[in-house]
C-alpha positions, 0 to 999 in steps of 0.5 A: 702416343707412347714410345714402346721400348725393347731391352737396351733401347734409349729414348729422349724424354725432355728433348721430345717433350719441351717444357716437361717437368713433372713425370710419374714412373709407374711400375706394374706386374702380375704373379703367376698361379703359385701355391707355395703358401706365401703371398708375393710382395714385390717392391719398387725402389729407386737409386739416385746415382752420381756420375760414378754410378753409386749413391752418395748417401743412404738418403739416395735410396728411395723406397717405401721406408724412405719415400723421398729423395733428392730434396723432395724431387723424387717421391715414392708413393707407397708400397703395394703389398699384393700387386692386385688390380689393374694399372700401376702397382707402385709409382714414383713422382719426379720433378725433373727440374728439381733433381740436384745436379749431383744426381746424374742417373735415376735407376728404377728396380723391382725386387721380391720381398723375402724371395729366398725364404719364400722360394720365389723368383721372377720366373713366377712373375709376368706382365712386368712393365715400366711406363713414364707419363706426364703428371700434369696431362696423364699422357703416357710418354714411354712404355717398356714391357719387360717380357718373360726373360727371367727365371731364377732372378729375385731383383731387376733393374728395370731402367733408368732416367739419365742426363745427357747434354742437359736433357733427360733420357730413358734407358730400358735396361731389364737386367736381372739379379740374384741376391735380391735387394741386398745385391742391388744395393751393394752394387749401387754403393750401399753397405748392407748390415 
């Protein structure tokens, strides 16, 4: 049975699941009724962070246009442009044992594509969640439902996997940002042209 987390909680992933190597992080959301004339396109992105909390290179920013990072240990499975249907909208596969040692944290984010020009924000999004499941067995291990705490934000740091004493843990962060993906990328050490 999955461990259900609240904002700010942390939980062991590999210590409580010995032998776990391949996990999938599934991210999902629904959009509320909206008549602004533009479709919603939410995107998940992953930042592979060093001890400093920053990316080392642009290759450490994994998203639909750069779907692999960490030497292939982190794979974004593709962009869902509508969020339609049940289940995960986007997924990231991770081989925990193959993540290079310089990557200490893996941050998972959701942003709204062209949020400013489309006049969209996370106040119009509901049922956002992240879940981690065992890729081999399909067993859901961790689930974090973000709740409805957002209004004007256009980006969210959902949570992060991080190393602690040789094990992987997950932290439920749930921090909203204004400024969309550009603000997040700058905070994580990328320069946006």
